[in-house]
C-alpha positions as a printed Julia matrix, in Angstrom:
344×3 Matrix{Float64}:
 -15.07   34.42  -63.28
 -16.01   32.88  -59.96
 -13.18   31.57  -57.83
 -12.66   27.86  -58.24
 -13.22   25.65  -55.24
 -10.63   23.11  -54.29
 -11.85   19.8   -53.06
 -10.28   18.4   -49.99
  -9.45   14.73  -49.98
 -10.99   13.45  -46.8
 -10.21   10.01  -45.45
 -13.34    8.23  -44.19
 -13.3     7.75  -40.44
 -13.76    4.13  -39.46
 -16.82    3.57  -37.3
 -18.2     0.64  -35.42
 -16.38   -2.66  -35.33
 -14.21   -1.67  -38.33
 -12.31    0.71  -36.03
 -11.37   -1.98  -33.5
  -7.96   -3.65  -33.42
  -8.27   -7.36  -32.69
 -10.95   -8.7   -30.31
 -12.37  -10.8   -33.15
 -14.06  -13.25  -30.79
 -15.97  -10.58  -28.88
 -16.98   -8.82  -32.08
 -18.18  -12.04  -33.7
 -20.39  -12.76  -30.67
 -21.93   -9.29  -30.73
 -22.45   -9.41  -34.49
 -24.13  -12.81  -34.24
 -26.48  -11.57  -31.52
 -27.45   -8.56  -33.6
 -27.94  -10.47  -36.84
 -30.11  -13.03  -35.06
 -32.18  -10.29  -33.45
 -31.23  -11.58  -30.02
 -29.28   -8.74  -28.46
 -29.05   -9.07  -24.7
 -30.62   -6.29  -22.66
 -27.26   -5.9   -20.89
 -23.63   -6.78  -21.65
 -20.65   -6.64  -19.33
 -17.28   -6.53  -21.09
 -14.38   -7.61  -18.89
 -10.61   -7.56  -19.31
  -7.59   -5.75  -17.95
  -7.29   -1.97  -17.98
  -6.79   -0.27  -21.38
  -7.38   -3.48  -23.32
 -10.22   -1.96  -25.34
 -13.41   -2.78  -23.44
 -14.9     0.69  -23.76
 -13.81    0.92  -27.41
 -15.66   -2.32  -28.23
 -18.72   -1.15  -26.28
 -18.76    2.18  -28.13
 -18.29    0.32  -31.43
 -21.41   -1.75  -30.67
 -23.29    1.46  -29.87
 -22.16    2.92  -33.22
 -23.29   -0.2   -35.04
 -26.7     0.06  -33.39
 -27.26    3.82  -33.54
 -25.34    5.36  -36.44
 -26.48    5.03  -40.02
 -28.82    6.52  -42.59
 -31.03    9.17  -41.08
 -29.12    9.16  -37.78
 -26.66   11.65  -36.25
 -23.08   11.07  -37.42
 -21.52   10.8   -33.94
 -22.5     9.19  -30.66
 -21.68   12.39  -28.78
 -24.68   14.16  -30.32
 -27.02   11.18  -30.55
 -30.15   11.63  -28.4
 -30.47    7.88  -27.88
 -26.99    7.42  -26.4
 -25.95    7.95  -22.76
 -22.45    7.35  -21.43
 -20.33    7.76  -18.32
 -16.59    7.28  -18.78
 -15.16    9.61  -16.14
 -12.46    8.7   -13.59
 -14.63    9.78  -10.66
 -16.73    7.47   -8.51
 -20.34    7.01   -9.65
 -22.91    8.05   -7.08
 -26.45    6.77   -6.83
 -27.81   10.07   -8.15
 -26.25    9.33  -11.55
 -28.27    6.12  -11.64
 -31.64    6.32   -9.88
 -34.85    7.45  -11.52
 -35.49   10.35   -9.14
 -32.1    11.79   -8.09
 -32.29   13.73   -4.84
 -30.09   16.54   -6.18
 -30.3    15.83   -9.89
 -27.77   13.78  -11.84
 -24.5    15.68  -11.17
 -22.93   15.24  -14.62
 -25.81   14.25  -16.91
 -29.01   15.89  -18.04
 -30.79   12.67  -17.08
 -29.9     9.87  -14.73
 -29.33    6.43  -16.25
 -32.76    5.13  -15.25
 -34.48    8.28  -16.51
 -32.72    7.93  -19.85
 -33.6     4.25  -20.27
 -37.23    4.82  -19.27
 -37.88    7.03  -22.32
 -38.8     5.75  -25.76
 -36.11    5.98  -28.47
 -36.07    9.41  -30.08
 -34.69    8.71  -33.57
 -33.13    5.22  -33.4
 -34.81    1.82  -32.95
 -33.45    1.58  -29.41
 -31.58    3.44  -26.67
 -28.03    2.5   -25.66
 -26.31    3.39  -22.38
 -22.61    2.84  -21.65
 -21.29    2.7   -18.08
 -17.52    2.28  -18.38
 -15.36    1.09  -15.48
 -18.5     0.04  -13.65
 -16.54   -0.83  -10.52
 -16.57    2.92   -9.83
 -20.19    2.57   -8.71
 -20.89    2.7    -5.01
 -22.73   -0.3    -3.58
 -25.91    1.8    -3.46
 -25.51    2.65   -7.13
 -24.95   -1.01   -8.02
 -28.12   -2.02   -6.19
 -29.95    0.65   -8.14
 -28.58   -0.68  -11.44
 -29.68   -4.14  -10.35
 -33.31   -3.03  -10.46
 -32.85   -1.98  -14.08
 -31.15   -5.27  -14.92
 -33.97   -7.25  -13.32
 -36.72   -5.34  -15.15
 -35.06   -3.84  -18.25
 -37.12   -1.35  -20.27
 -37.96   -2.49  -23.77
 -35.79   -1.39  -26.7
 -32.76   -0.66  -24.55
 -29.21   -2.05  -24.31
 -27.04   -1.36  -21.25
 -23.28   -1.78  -21.72
 -21.01   -2.17  -18.69
 -17.24   -2.51  -18.77
 -14.92   -3.41  -15.91
 -11.41   -4.63  -15.24
 -12.56   -5.84  -11.81
 -15.69   -8.0   -12.19
 -15.18   -9.4    -8.69
 -15.91   -5.92   -7.34
 -19.37   -5.82   -8.85
 -22.33   -7.43   -7.16
 -22.68  -11.07   -8.3
 -26.38  -10.41   -8.85
 -25.52   -7.64  -11.33
 -23.07   -9.82  -13.23
 -25.49  -12.74  -13.39
 -28.02  -10.57  -15.24
 -25.56   -9.48  -17.92
 -24.18  -11.29  -20.94
 -20.49  -11.53  -19.99
 -17.88  -11.13  -22.72
 -14.2   -11.37  -21.8
 -11.57   -9.55  -23.86
  -8.04  -10.96  -24.21
  -4.83   -9.09  -25.12
  -4.54   -8.28  -28.82
  -1.96  -10.33  -30.75
   1.36   -8.66  -31.57
   0.87   -8.45  -35.39
  -2.48   -6.69  -34.94
  -0.97   -4.34  -32.37
   1.92   -3.43  -34.71
  -0.53   -2.66  -37.52
  -2.77   -0.68  -35.16
   0.11    1.48  -33.93
   1.72    2.01  -37.32
  -1.62    3.21  -38.69
  -1.3     6.11  -36.27
   1.8     7.43  -38.04
   4.58    6.26  -35.76
   7.9     4.99  -37.11
   8.75    1.3   -37.22
  11.2     1.48  -34.3
   8.76    3.46  -32.16
   5.92    1.12  -33.05
   7.96   -1.9   -31.95
   8.85   -0.17  -28.67
   5.22    0.7   -27.95
   4.07   -2.83  -28.74
   6.55   -4.16  -26.19
   5.2    -1.83  -23.53
   1.5    -2.1   -24.4
   1.2    -5.87  -23.79
  -1.69   -6.23  -26.22
  -3.64   -3.22  -24.87
  -4.74   -0.89  -27.69
  -6.08    1.63  -25.18
  -2.66    1.98  -23.57
  -1.04    2.47  -26.99
  -3.54    5.17  -27.99
  -2.89    7.08  -24.75
   0.87    6.74  -25.18
   0.78    8.04  -28.77
  -1.45   11.0   -27.98
   0.22   12.01  -24.71
   3.98   11.46  -24.63
   4.27   13.31  -21.32
   1.96   10.71  -19.79
   4.37    7.91  -20.75
   7.29    9.76  -19.16
   5.21   10.41  -16.07
   4.33    6.72  -15.78
   8.03    5.83  -15.99
   8.96    8.34  -13.3
   6.27    7.04  -10.95
   7.39    3.45  -11.56
  11.01    4.34  -10.79
  10.14    6.23   -7.62
   7.71    3.68   -6.19
   9.94    0.72   -7.03
  12.8     2.33   -5.08
  10.58    2.48   -1.98
  10.78   -1.31   -1.69
  14.19   -0.78   -0.05
  13.37    2.41    1.86
  12.87    2.71    5.63
   9.49    3.43    7.2
  10.11    7.14    7.67
  11.12    7.54    4.04
   7.99    5.73    2.85
   5.64    7.8     5.0
   7.33   10.99    3.85
   6.88    9.99    0.22
   3.24    8.95    0.76
   2.49   12.35    2.32
   2.53   13.91   -1.17
  -0.77   12.16   -1.89
  -2.42   14.25    0.8
  -1.12   17.68   -0.25
  -4.2    18.99   -1.99
  -7.93   18.49   -2.51
  -8.81   14.83   -2.25
 -10.34   14.74   -5.74
  -7.05   15.96   -7.25
  -4.95   13.65   -5.1
  -7.04   10.69   -6.26
  -6.03   11.42   -9.86
  -2.35   11.8    -8.9
  -2.4     8.53   -6.96
  -4.18    6.78   -9.84
  -1.41    7.86  -12.23
   1.25    6.64   -9.8
  -0.44    3.29   -9.36
  -0.93    2.69  -13.07
   2.73    3.36  -13.75
   3.81    1.13  -10.87
   1.38   -1.65  -11.77
   2.81   -1.79  -15.29
   6.33   -2.01  -13.82
   5.35   -4.81  -11.4
   3.67   -6.76  -14.14
   6.75   -6.55  -16.34
   8.92   -7.6   -13.4
   6.73  -10.65  -12.83
   6.9   -11.6   -16.52
  10.67  -11.1   -16.5
  11.13  -13.46  -13.56
   8.91  -16.0   -15.31
  11.03  -15.73  -18.47
   8.14  -14.66  -20.72
   8.72  -10.91  -21.0
   8.04   -9.52  -24.5
  10.77   -7.55  -26.3
  10.91   -3.96  -25.04
  13.27   -0.96  -24.92
  16.67   -1.87  -23.41
  16.62    0.83  -20.71
  13.27   -0.39  -19.41
  14.46   -4.0   -19.4
  17.7    -3.08  -17.6
  15.77   -1.27  -14.86
  13.49   -4.27  -14.45
  16.41   -6.69  -14.22
  18.26   -4.59  -11.64
  15.15   -4.32   -9.45
  13.83   -7.88   -9.85
  17.02   -9.62   -8.67
  16.58   -7.91   -5.29
  12.92   -8.87   -4.81
  11.5   -12.37   -4.19
   8.98  -13.57   -6.84
   6.21  -14.03   -4.27
   6.72  -10.46   -3.09
   6.33   -9.11   -6.64
   3.05  -10.96   -7.09
   1.77   -9.77   -3.71
   2.78   -6.19   -4.5
   1.0    -6.32   -7.87
  -2.2    -7.55   -6.21
  -1.88   -4.84   -3.54
  -1.38   -2.1    -6.16
  -4.47   -3.19   -8.09
  -6.49   -3.38   -4.88
  -5.32    0.1    -3.86
  -6.29    1.48   -7.27
  -9.8     0.15   -6.8
 -10.09    1.58   -3.29
  -9.01    5.02   -4.51
 -11.49    4.82   -7.4
 -14.16    4.25   -4.75
 -13.21    7.42   -2.84
 -10.98    5.96   -0.12
  -8.53    8.59    1.18
  -5.6     8.36   -1.29
  -2.88    9.13    1.25
  -4.03    6.43    3.68
  -4.43    3.9     0.88
  -0.91    4.65   -0.41
   0.51    4.49    3.13
  -0.72    0.93    3.54
   0.36   -0.26    0.1
   3.84    1.25    0.24
   4.53   -0.09    3.71
   3.53   -3.56    2.52
   5.81   -3.1    -0.51
   8.95   -3.0     1.66
  11.3    -5.95    1.2
  12.24   -7.35    4.59
  15.88   -8.22    4.23
  17.33  -10.86    6.6
């Protein structure tokens, strides 16, 4: 008698817009454009870091490319091109005839978009965190935006639209994403098999950013690392100049590419801390773990409100500079020296 085969109960994986938490307004706009047959040749999704811009862009790509007779995943779809790395984007990733070939793609963006769709009705390209482009690369993208190939959709995402060329933005359909409401965030996090208490704690720290919650659930060490960076950088507000320069020296103790990633981690942890401190002083801080709130209260009473806002702006500006290949140690030197609280 042949061995019996057991059937595995597989849970269908949500694809497209069904996999997105919140962002109903953005999704309704994109759905309406598609149903009316009036998709823009280029979209630029804006909103703060980890809010879900790239997830919504990928969901649109799945809606457009996946289906009957198509590959089951974007990663193997011949009509999909994406760049979602932390590194800066050089012009050779973009222009039609790269001088040295596209460093991380089989085809540059313009080469990809110039070809006819292979199996789908159109070709879709996703350029996440588009502020990583050099000015040369942005000017190159501008040519594509001015004369878009037929049957193509270019998706850009950025948390810093003011760091893209205005001419690029003006040729895109802009869609702004807002923080996801607390009930939707709780449901989103609980669906990923966390307990009720942990879900509530993560919601308080995520501030309506599903991307942050996903990273925190999948990489617990990352959350602890963010907290350590926040604690260390916040303490430098009361440190002397020599202590600050000594601390900043650690961002120059290795290859610049590696130090950029270390500095980016430090800045993201510190930015989250500064934002919470600003909300605390304004009296609108969401419920969060008591130890985090106690640390914020102890630090905030020693720092003027205007200084917190200026430090937050400086941290975000420094993050952008490092993303664009500015020397991480020098960038951190400047930011941390400006962070110091000048006591009378």
